[in-house]
C-alpha positions as CSV (number, residue, x, y, z in Angstrom):
1,M,308.5,62.9,-6.6
2,S,307.0,59.7,-7.8
3,S,303.4,59.3,-8.6
4,I,302.7,56.9,-5.7
5,K,304.1,59.4,-3.3
6,T,301.9,62.0,-5.0
7,Y,298.8,59.8,-4.3
8,T,299.8,59.7,-0.7
9,V,300.1,63.4,-0.5
10,K,296.8,63.8,-2.4
11,T,295.0,61.4,-0.1
12,I,296.4,62.9,3.0
13,A,295.2,66.4,1.9
14,I,291.8,64.9,1.2
15,C,291.8,63.3,4.6
16,L,292.8,66.5,6.4
17,S,289.9,68.2,4.7
18,V,287.5,65.8,6.3
19,L,288.2,66.3,10.0
20,F,286.5,63.3,11.3
21,G,287.3,60.9,8.5
22,A,289.9,58.2,8.6
23,C,292.3,57.4,5.8
24,N,294.8,54.6,5.6
25,I,297.2,54.5,2.6
26,S,298.7,51.2,3.6
27,Q,298.3,48.0,1.7
28,D,296.0,45.6,3.6
29,D,296.1,42.0,2.4
30,S,294.9,40.3,5.6
31,D,292.0,38.8,3.7
32,G,294.0,38.1,0.6
33,W,293.2,41.3,-1.2
34,N,295.9,43.8,-2.2
35,R,294.1,47.0,-1.4
36,F,294.8,50.7,-2.1
37,N,293.0,52.5,0.7
38,G,291.9,55.9,-0.6
39,N,291.0,57.7,-3.8
40,V,293.1,57.5,-7.0
41,V,293.6,60.1,-9.7
42,L,295.6,59.0,-12.7
43,N,296.5,61.9,-15.1
44,S,299.2,60.2,-17.2
45,Q,300.5,56.9,-18.6
46,A,303.3,57.1,-16.0
47,D,300.7,57.3,-13.2
48,I,298.9,54.2,-14.6
49,N,302.2,52.3,-15.0
50,E,303.3,53.1,-11.4
51,L,300.0,52.2,-9.8
52,G,299.9,49.0,-12.0
53,N,303.2,47.9,-10.6
54,K,301.6,47.6,-7.2
55,E,299.0,45.1,-8.5
56,Y,296.1,46.3,-6.4
57,N,293.0,44.2,-6.5
58,E,290.8,46.8,-4.9
59,I,290.6,50.6,-4.6
60,T,288.5,51.6,-1.5
61,G,287.8,55.1,-2.9
62,Y,287.1,56.4,-6.4
63,L,289.3,55.8,-9.5
64,H,289.5,58.8,-11.9
65,I,291.5,58.3,-15.1
66,G,292.2,61.3,-17.3
67,S,291.8,65.1,-17.1
68,Y,291.2,65.7,-13.4
69,T,292.7,67.9,-10.8
70,D,294.8,66.3,-8.0
71,D,291.7,66.1,-5.8
72,G,289.6,64.4,-8.5
73,Q,287.6,67.4,-9.8
74,M,287.1,68.0,-13.5
75,I,289.4,70.6,-15.0
76,F,287.7,73.8,-16.1
77,P,287.8,75.0,-18.8
78,Y,287.8,71.5,-20.1
79,V,291.2,70.1,-20.9
80,Y,291.7,66.9,-22.8
81,D,295.4,66.3,-23.1
82,T,296.5,63.2,-21.2
83,D,299.0,60.9,-22.8
84,I,297.1,57.8,-21.6
85,T,297.0,55.0,-24.2
86,D,297.2,51.7,-22.2
87,L,295.2,50.6,-19.2
88,S,296.7,47.1,-19.1
89,P,298.8,47.9,-16.0
90,L,295.5,48.1,-14.1
91,N,294.5,44.6,-15.0
92,S,294.7,43.3,-11.4
93,I,291.9,45.6,-10.3
94,E,288.7,43.7,-9.5
95,R,286.7,46.0,-7.3
96,I,286.4,49.8,-6.9
97,R,284.4,50.9,-3.8
98,G,283.8,54.4,-5.2
99,N,283.0,55.8,-8.7
100,L,284.9,55.0,-11.9
101,L,285.4,58.0,-14.2
102,I,287.4,57.9,-17.4
103,R,287.4,61.3,-19.0
104,G,289.4,63.4,-21.4
105,N,291.8,60.9,-22.8
106,P,292.2,61.8,-26.5
107,I,294.4,58.9,-27.5
108,L,293.0,56.1,-25.4
109,S,291.3,53.6,-27.8
110,E,290.2,50.7,-25.6
111,L,289.6,49.7,-22.0
112,N,291.0,46.2,-22.1
113,G,293.2,46.9,-19.0
114,L,290.0,46.8,-16.9
115,K,289.2,43.3,-18.1
116,N,289.2,41.9,-14.5
117,L,287.0,44.6,-13.0
118,K,283.8,43.0,-11.6
119,I,282.3,45.5,-9.2
120,V,282.1,49.3,-9.0
121,E,280.2,50.0,-5.8
122,G,280.0,53.8,-6.3
123,Y,276.9,55.2,-7.9
124,L,278.5,56.1,-11.2
125,I,280.6,55.0,-14.0
126,Q,281.3,57.8,-16.4
127,I,283.1,57.4,-19.7
128,N,283.2,60.8,-21.5
129,F,285.3,62.8,-23.9
130,N,287.7,60.0,-25.0
131,E,287.8,60.9,-28.7
132,S,289.7,57.8,-29.9
133,L,287.9,55.2,-27.8
134,T,286.3,52.6,-30.1
135,T,285.2,49.9,-27.8
136,I,283.9,49.2,-24.2
137,N,285.0,45.6,-24.5
138,G,287.3,45.8,-21.6
139,L,284.3,45.9,-19.3
140,N,283.1,42.4,-20.3
141,N,283.5,41.0,-16.7
142,L,281.8,44.0,-15.0
143,E,278.9,42.5,-13.1
144,F,277.7,45.3,-10.8
145,I,277.7,49.1,-10.4
146,G,275.9,51.1,-7.8
147,R,273.4,52.9,-10.0
148,T,274.3,54.8,-13.2
149,I,276.5,54.6,-16.2
150,H,277.1,57.6,-18.5
151,I,278.8,57.1,-21.9
152,I,278.9,60.4,-23.6
153,R,280.9,62.3,-26.3
154,N,283.3,59.5,-27.3
155,D,283.6,60.4,-31.0
156,M,284.7,57.0,-32.3
157,L,282.9,54.7,-29.9
158,S,280.7,52.1,-31.7
159,Y,281.3,48.8,-29.9
160,Y,279.3,48.2,-26.7
161,C,279.1,44.4,-26.5
162,G,281.3,44.5,-23.4
163,L,278.3,45.9,-21.4
164,Q,276.0,42.9,-21.9
165,T,276.9,41.1,-18.6
166,L,276.5,44.4,-16.7
167,F,273.0,45.1,-18.1
168,E,271.9,41.5,-17.7
169,N,272.8,41.6,-14.0
170,N,271.5,45.1,-13.3
171,I,268.0,45.3,-14.8
172,N,267.2,48.6,-13.0
173,L,270.5,50.3,-14.0
174,D,270.2,53.9,-15.0
175,Y,272.1,54.7,-18.1
176,E,272.8,57.5,-20.6
177,I,274.5,56.9,-23.9
178,G,274.7,59.8,-26.3
179,S,276.8,61.8,-28.8
180,N,279.1,58.9,-29.6
181,A,279.7,57.4,-33.0
182,Y,276.9,54.9,-32.2
183,N,274.4,55.3,-29.5
184,P,272.6,51.9,-28.9
185,T,269.5,51.3,-26.9
186,L,269.4,48.8,-24.1
187,D,267.8,46.3,-26.5
188,D,270.6,46.9,-28.9
189,I,273.2,46.3,-26.3
190,N,271.6,43.0,-25.3
191,S,271.4,41.8,-28.9
192,A,273.5,41.5,-32.0
193,N,273.1,45.3,-32.4
194,C,275.6,46.0,-29.7
195,R,278.1,47.2,-32.3
196,Q,278.0,49.1,-35.5
């Protein structure tokens, strides 16, 4: 079974669990947007490549990249064993209506594949437990998130300059940065101290 078919099965299962909710997996481009209607969980490089082939501009639900169950929950006990190394197939995504979570990808070193992402309407971006991640630079064009960004326990992360636009446009943004190789303050991010 291909990954895209798996998304359909996953989303239908989620829809059935919400009796009065509506879900539509179809592509809707009547307004010029190539849209994935539903939530997306990507647990492997093959999942990312297959979704990337569809060149979606928008995901109407959440996007979880990494160690998550099929319904988007964290795996307990914590498992960090994805083979994800390259997010570039996702470079067409400009808007995510839900949360963006990137967690438990031990060999992912950068986020450049998200370079066209401008809006995350959900309340949370979470980037955690990606032990080879060195830079947030792929988020340079991110202009808006709903409320909070957490960047925690990324052992090699020391380059945050890609968050400057986000923090300039969202002065009341809640954020937590900790247990990374470098943990800058908001003033650091908005200055030449955004990297170490």
